N, C-alpha and C positions, 0 to 999 in steps of 0.2 A: 773780737769774738763775737760772734753772731747770740742774740737774745734768744730767752728760751721760748718767746713768742714766735721768733724767725724760726727755730729748729720745729716747732710744731705745723708751722705753715708748710716747710719743707719736706713733713712726713719723719723727721728723724725722730721726733717724741711724739706719743699718740695723743690724739686732739678726738674730742667728739664735736665734730661739726654741724653747723644749722646752716649755714651759708656761705658761698665762696663768688668770688667772680675776680676780675683782672687787678681790681684796686684794693680789696679787703676781703677779710674773711670774719666770720664769727664763729665762735666755739664755746661750748660749755667750760666754765671753771670750774677745779676741782675742790675749791674752798669757797662755795655757793653760801651767799647771805639767806637766802629764801630759794625755793624750790622754782628750778628754770632762771636763774640768774646764769648770764652770760657776757662773753665779752666781743665788742667788734674792735679788731684790729687791722690797720692797713697793712699792707704788703711791705710798703716803705718803710724801713727801720729807722722811725724817726723819735727821738726820746720824750719830748713834749708836744702836746697838742698846738700848742701854740707855733710852733715850728712848721708845722703841715702846710704843704702849698693847698690853696685856698680851693682848689677843684678837688683834691683829697679830703679834706676837712668837710665840704658839703657833701661829699658822696657818702662817707662814713655815716654822718649824722641822719641823712635821707636811709641809709641801711638801718640803723638802729631805730629810727620812726618807724618802720615798715616791721621789724622784728618785733618793736613795743605791741604794735596793733596785733600782731598774731599772738604774742605771749598773752595779752587779754581775752581773747577768743578761748585760747587753750586753757588758761590756767584758771580764769575765771577772776581777775583779781583786779580791787579798785583803780590802782593806777601803775605805772611802770616807772620806777626814778631811773634818772641817769646820773652816773657819776663819773667824774674824771679826777681821780685823786693823784697819779701818776708818780708815785713811790716804790711800788711793789717792785716792777719791771721797769728798766729802761728803754721801753718801746710803747710808744702811746697805746692806749686801750680805752675804750669807754665799756662801762660796766652798765649794763641793761638789766635792771631787777624788779622781780614782778613784786607788786608791795599792795598791803592794806591799810599798814600805819607807820608812820614816821620810824619806829623801831624797827621795822623789817628793813630797812637800809642802813644799819648801824654795824660798821665792818668788825665790832666786838662779837657779832652774832656769827661768824663766819666759821662755817664747819670745817672741822680738822679732818676729815674723811667724806667721802662720798659712795653712795649705792650706784655702781657703776651700770648697773642694769636698770635703775630708775632713771639716771642722768642721760642714757640713751632714749630710753622711750619718750622722755620729756623733749628730747631734740628731735626726734624723730616727728612727733607731733608740732611742735613750732615749726620746723621747716617744711612739713605737709600744708600747715596754714599760712606759708607765704607763697605758696603755689597757686 
């Protein structure tokens, strides 16, 4: 059975995309820890990041770094955290989280709902900053 991320990538479920290429995508999470929190997800459905092919892993981390630079410019945050927890969905994903303090990266702070208009606006700003 396809993971929820595979279904988002395929367009079967809605997603607010910031970046796409042949290897990975980046889209906003619907349970953000902080404003601008997004996920970099390889198209290849691999459960654990340690099982990714080296070139796919390097590519995903490079995309996450470019996105983090864009988040810093757009969201005026001090740092951008990168977390690979790997428990929520059995499909590797990198959490790229704008942060000012360590409290900003606690999954205990994940929102249970999101303003989809704001999510789309932030996604558009980050996407534009990548260009």
